C-alpha positions as CSV (number, residue, x, y, z in Angstrom):
1,M,-15.8,-14.3,8.3
2,T,-14.6,-10.7,9.3
3,H,-15.8,-7.6,7.7
4,R,-12.9,-6.8,6.3
5,T,-12.5,-10.3,4.7
6,A,-16.4,-10.4,3.4
7,Y,-15.2,-6.3,1.7
8,A,-11.5,-8.2,0.2
9,K,-14.3,-11.4,-1.2
10,S,-16.8,-9.0,-2.1
11,L,-13.7,-7.2,-4.2
12,A,-12.9,-10.4,-5.4
13,Q,-15.7,-11.4,-6.5
14,A,-16.4,-8.3,-8.5
15,G,-13.2,-8.7,-10.7
16,V,-11.4,-6.2,-9.4
17,L,-8.9,-7.2,-6.5
18,L,-5.3,-7.7,-7.3
19,A,-3.6,-8.5,-3.9
20,D,-5.0,-8.3,0.0
21,E,-2.4,-8.2,2.2
22,T,-1.8,-7.9,6.2
23,L,1.2,-6.1,7.7
24,L,2.6,-7.9,11.2
25,P,2.5,-5.5,13.7
26,S,4.9,-2.7,14.3
27,S,6.7,-4.4,17.1
28,S,8.5,-6.8,14.2
29,G,9.3,-4.0,12.2
30,L,12.2,-1.7,11.7
31,R,12.1,1.8,10.3
32,I,15.2,3.6,8.2
33,T,15.6,7.2,8.6
34,F,17.8,8.7,5.9
35,S,19.6,11.8,6.7
36,L,18.7,14.9,4.6
37,E,22.5,15.2,3.6
38,G,22.0,11.6,1.9
39,G,24.5,10.1,4.4
40,K,23.8,8.0,7.1
41,A,20.4,5.6,8.1
42,D,19.3,5.1,11.4
43,V,17.6,2.2,11.8
44,T,14.7,1.5,14.8
45,V,13.6,-1.3,15.9
46,G,9.9,-1.1,16.5
47,P,7.0,-1.1,18.1
48,F,6.4,2.5,16.9
49,S,4.1,4.5,18.9
50,A,0.8,4.7,18.6
51,D,0.9,8.1,17.7
52,S,3.0,7.3,14.6
53,V,1.2,6.5,10.9
54,L,1.2,2.9,10.9
55,M,-0.3,1.1,8.0
56,E,-2.2,-2.1,8.5
57,G,-2.5,-3.4,6.0
58,F,-3.0,-2.8,1.8
59,L,-5.4,-4.0,-0.7
60,M,-4.8,-3.5,-4.4
61,I,-7.5,-2.9,-6.6
62,E,-8.0,-2.2,-10.5
63,A,-10.6,0.9,-10.7
64,H,-11.1,2.4,-13.9
65,S,-11.7,5.2,-13.1
66,V,-10.8,7.2,-9.8
67,D,-15.0,8.0,-9.0
68,E,-15.0,3.7,-9.4
69,A,-11.9,3.1,-6.9
70,L,-13.6,6.4,-4.0
71,E,-16.9,4.1,-4.2
72,R,-15.3,1.3,-3.3
73,A,-13.1,2.8,-1.3
74,R,-16.1,4.6,0.4
75,R,-17.6,0.9,1.2
76,A,-14.4,-0.3,3.4
77,P,-15.4,-1.4,6.7
78,V,-14.0,0.8,9.4
79,P,-12.8,-0.9,12.8
80,K,-14.7,0.5,16.1
81,G,-12.6,2.3,19.0
82,R,-9.9,2.5,16.9
83,G,-9.6,6.6,16.7
84,K,-9.0,7.9,13.2
85,V,-8.7,5.5,10.3
86,D,-7.4,7.1,6.9
87,I,-7.6,5.1,3.4
88,E,-5.0,6.0,1.3
89,L,-5.5,6.3,-2.7
90,R,-2.8,6.1,-5.2
91,Q,-2.3,4.8,-8.6
92,L,0.9,2.5,-9.5
93,A,3.4,4.5,-11.0
94,D,3.5,4.2,-15.3
95,P,7.7,3.3,-15.9
96,A,7.6,4.8,-19.2
97,V,6.2,8.0,-17.5
98,T,7.9,8.0,-14.5
99,Y,11.8,7.2,-16.0
100,H,12.9,8.8,-18.6
101,D,16.1,7.2,-19.1
102,P,16.3,4.1,-21.6
103,N,18.7,2.4,-19.4
104,I,16.1,2.3,-16.3
105,M,13.7,1.9,-18.4
106,A,15.1,-1.7,-19.8
107,L,15.8,-2.4,-16.2
108,E,12.2,-2.2,-15.1
109,T,11.1,-4.1,-18.1
110,N,13.3,-6.8,-17.5
111,L,12.6,-6.9,-14.1
112,R,8.9,-7.2,-14.8
113,E,9.2,-10.2,-17.1
114,Q,10.8,-12.0,-14.2
115,I,8.2,-11.5,-11.7
C-alpha cells in the first residue's frame, strides 16, 4: 500500500473522506486558454511542461474548521525526489452566496437533485 493510499484510508476511516481521485498524466490532457477579450479559445494538447503547475489528483474531505483541514493536510505524505509539492486547501462554494440570481440558484438546485 502506498503512503497516499494509507493516508486516504485513514481519512475514510475517520469518516471525513468525500472523494479521492487521481488524474491521468498531462500527456492525455488538453488545456484551453481563453483570450482576455473573451473571443477565441486556444486548445493545447498535452503533455505540458514540467515547469507548469500540474495537479496530480485531489482529495475532498469534510472538515468542521480551517484548523481541522490544516491539521489533516499536514499529515499528507509528500513524495520524495519530486521537487516542491504544494497542497491547496479550498472550500466548496455555497450556491446561495455565490449566485445572487434566483434563476441560477434554481438551476443549481435542480442539477444537484439530478445527481
